C-alpha positions as CSV (number, residue, x, y, z in Angstrom):
1,X,108.4,39.9,143.2
2,X,106.2,37.2,142.3
3,X,106.2,33.9,140.8
4,X,105.0,34.7,137.1
5,X,103.2,31.6,135.6
6,X,103.0,31.0,132.1
7,X,100.7,28.9,129.7
8,X,100.9,28.5,125.9
9,X,101.8,32.3,125.6
10,X,99.4,33.8,128.6
11,X,101.4,35.0,131.2
12,X,99.9,35.7,134.4
13,X,100.5,35.9,138.3
14,X,99.7,35.6,141.6
15,X,96.4,38.7,142.5
16,X,95.0,38.6,138.6
17,X,91.9,37.3,137.6
18,X,92.0,34.8,135.2
19,X,89.4,32.3,132.8
20,X,90.7,29.1,132.8
21,X,89.6,26.9,130.1
22,X,89.2,23.3,131.2
23,X,87.9,20.5,128.6
24,X,86.0,17.7,130.2
25,X,85.1,14.4,129.0
26,X,81.6,12.5,129.5
27,X,81.0,9.6,127.8
28,X,82.4,9.9,124.6
29,X,81.2,13.5,124.8
30,X,83.5,16.6,125.2
31,X,82.5,20.2,126.4
32,X,84.4,23.2,128.1
33,X,84.0,24.2,131.8
34,X,85.0,27.6,132.5
35,X,85.9,28.8,135.9
36,X,87.0,32.3,136.6
37,X,88.5,33.6,139.7
38,X,91.3,34.7,141.7
39,X,94.7,33.1,141.6
40,X,95.9,33.5,145.3
41,X,98.9,30.9,145.1
42,X,101.4,29.6,142.7
43,X,103.7,26.8,143.2
44,X,106.4,24.5,141.3
45,X,109.2,24.8,139.0
46,X,109.7,24.0,135.2
47,X,108.0,21.4,134.3
48,X,105.6,20.5,137.9
49,X,104.7,24.0,138.1
50,X,100.4,24.6,139.4
51,X,98.4,27.0,140.4
52,X,95.1,27.4,142.3
53,X,92.4,30.1,141.3
54,X,89.2,31.0,143.8
55,X,86.1,32.0,143.2
56,X,82.7,32.6,145.3
57,X,79.8,30.9,144.0
58,X,76.4,31.1,145.9
59,X,78.4,32.5,149.1
60,X,81.1,29.3,149.5
61,X,84.0,29.8,148.7
62,X,85.4,26.9,145.6
63,X,88.8,26.1,145.2
64,X,90.7,24.7,142.6
65,X,94.4,23.7,141.7
66,X,95.2,23.6,138.5
67,X,99.2,21.8,137.1
68,X,100.2,24.5,134.0
69,X,101.2,22.0,131.4
70,X,98.2,19.8,132.0
71,X,96.8,18.1,128.6
72,X,92.9,19.4,130.1
73,X,93.3,23.5,130.7
74,X,93.0,24.8,126.8
75,X,93.9,28.2,127.3
76,X,94.1,31.0,130.3
77,X,92.2,34.1,130.1
78,X,93.6,37.3,132.1
79,X,90.3,39.2,133.0
80,X,92.1,41.6,135.1
81,X,95.8,42.6,136.3
82,X,95.9,42.8,140.3
83,X,98.9,43.9,142.2
84,X,100.0,42.2,145.4
85,X,103.1,42.3,147.9
86,X,102.9,38.3,148.7
87,X,103.0,35.5,146.7
88,X,100.4,33.4,148.6
89,X,97.1,35.3,149.5
90,X,95.4,32.8,152.0
91,X,94.1,35.8,154.0
92,X,91.2,36.0,151.3
93,X,89.8,32.9,152.7
94,X,89.1,34.5,155.8
95,X,86.8,37.4,154.2
96,X,83.4,37.4,152.9
97,X,81.4,38.7,150.7
98,X,82.8,42.1,148.3
99,X,86.1,42.1,149.8
100,X,86.9,38.3,149.4
101,X,87.6,38.4,146.3
102,X,89.0,42.2,146.5
103,X,92.7,42.8,145.3
104,X,94.2,46.4,144.1
105,X,93.9,46.5,140.2
106,X,97.1,47.2,138.0
107,X,96.9,49.6,135.8
108,X,100.3,49.9,134.9
109,X,100.4,47.4,131.9
């Protein structure tokens, strides 16, 4: 049905809640930043795949686009599997509050 994305050993798809561990270099220091949110879009093929993660921070929606094979993405951890019927979840942008990231949970796996 929808596009499965795979980063190293982690398989996820649109509708899943994920934690993206991103390495950030500031001057001569290197640290890891975690961005947790809902995957609302996946696109591309072969080596050019990317995905968009959305979260609500202080009542404001924040979206980040990550290339799947980026060297800055250390690992991706699936927190919760979602069950959706669409490939792009743009309709979540219009929602506010708790319903903004509400997706049916997938208990099959």
